[in-house]
C-alpha positions in Angstrom: -7.2 16.1 6.8 -3.7 14.9 7.3 -1.7 12.8 4.2 0.2 9.9 5.9 2.9 7.6 4.5 2.2 4.0 5.4 4.7 0.8 4.7 3.2 -2.6 5.4 5.2 -5.4 5.2 4.5 -8.8 3.7 4.4 -11.5 6.6 7.5 -13.9 5.9 6.6 -16.7 3.8 3.4 -15.4 2.6 2.3 -15.3 -1.0 0.3 -12.5 -2.6 0.3 -13.5 -6.1 -3.4 -15.2 -5.8 -4.8 -12.1 -4.3 -3.3 -9.5 -6.1 -6.0 -9.1 -9.1 -8.2 -8.7 -5.8 -6.1 -6.1 -4.2 -5.6 -3.8 -7.1 -9.1 -3.6 -8.2 -10.1 -1.9 -4.8 -7.3 0.7 -5.6 -8.9 3.0 -8.5 -11.9 3.5 -6.6 -9.7 4.6 -3.1 -8.0 7.0 -5.5 -11.1 8.3 -6.7 -12.7 8.5 -3.2 -9.3 10.8 -2.2 -8.0 8.5 0.4 -5.3 6.8 -1.5 -3.1 9.3 -3.2 -0.4 7.1 -4.1 0.2 3.2 -3.6 2.4 0.4 -4.8 4.5 -2.4 -4.1 7.7 -2.5 -2.2 10.5 -5.0 -3.0 13.0 -6.8 -1.3 15.9 -6.2 -4.0 16.3 -6.4 -7.4 16.7 -9.5 -9.8 20.1 -10.1 -12.4 18.2 -7.9 -14.9 18.0 -5.1 -12.4 13.9 -5.6 -12.2 12.1 -5.3 -8.9 12.2 -9.1 -7.1 10.3 -10.8 -4.5 7.4 -8.5 -2.9 8.5 -7.2 0.5 5.0 -5.3 1.0 3.1 -2.1 0.1 3.6 1.5 0.5 0.7 4.1 0.6 0.1 8.1 0.7 -3.5 8.2 2.5 -5.7 11.2 3.5 -7.7 10.5 6.5 -8.2 12.9 9.8 -6.5 10.6 12.0 -3.9 7.5 12.4 -6.5 5.6 13.2 -8.7 6.3 10.2 -5.9 5.7 7.9 -4.9 2.1 9.4 -8.3 0.9 9.4 -8.5 1.6 5.7 -5.4 -0.6 5.4 -7.0 -3.1 7.4 -9.8 -3.7 5.1 -7.5 -4.3 2.3 -7.7 -8.0 1.0 -4.0 -8.5 2.1 -4.5 -7.4 5.7 -7.9 -9.6 5.9 -6.2 -12.8 4.2 -3.2 -12.7 6.5 -0.3 -11.5 3.9 0.3 -8.0 5.5 2.0 -7.8 9.3 -0.8 -5.2 10.1 0.7 -5.4 13.6 4.0 -3.6 12.4 2.6 -0.8 10.1 4.8 2.0 9.8 2.8 5.3 9.4 3.7 8.8 9.8 2.0 12.1 8.6 3.5 13.2 5.6 4.1 16.4 3.9 4.3 16.2 0.2 6.4 18.7 -1.7 5.5 17.4 -4.9 3.7 14.9 -6.9 4.2 13.9 -10.4 0.8 12.1 -11.8 1.1 8.5 -13.3 -2.5 6.6 -14.5 -4.0 4.2 -12.5 -3.8 0.5 -13.7 -6.3 -1.0 -15.6 
């Protein structure tokens, strides 16, 4: 098995907020199955209060035998199937994790 770092951008002009609950509910089972070791949103920048603002896309650490297997996992996500993510331009690289600090899954 190989760990992969994937960045997938949202398509310009799309709004993920309505689908976000469906997207988030699929993360805990993917973590428990072992394919996802890390997942989260990426943002265009910070707002005037210093908080992340405006989604830019998502980042994942995935465990899969091949790059294609990792890409197929991403393409089954509700954001991909609904046209939010730019699946034609996913950045994905083999990843060598030197350290990982735990964080609880969202409830």
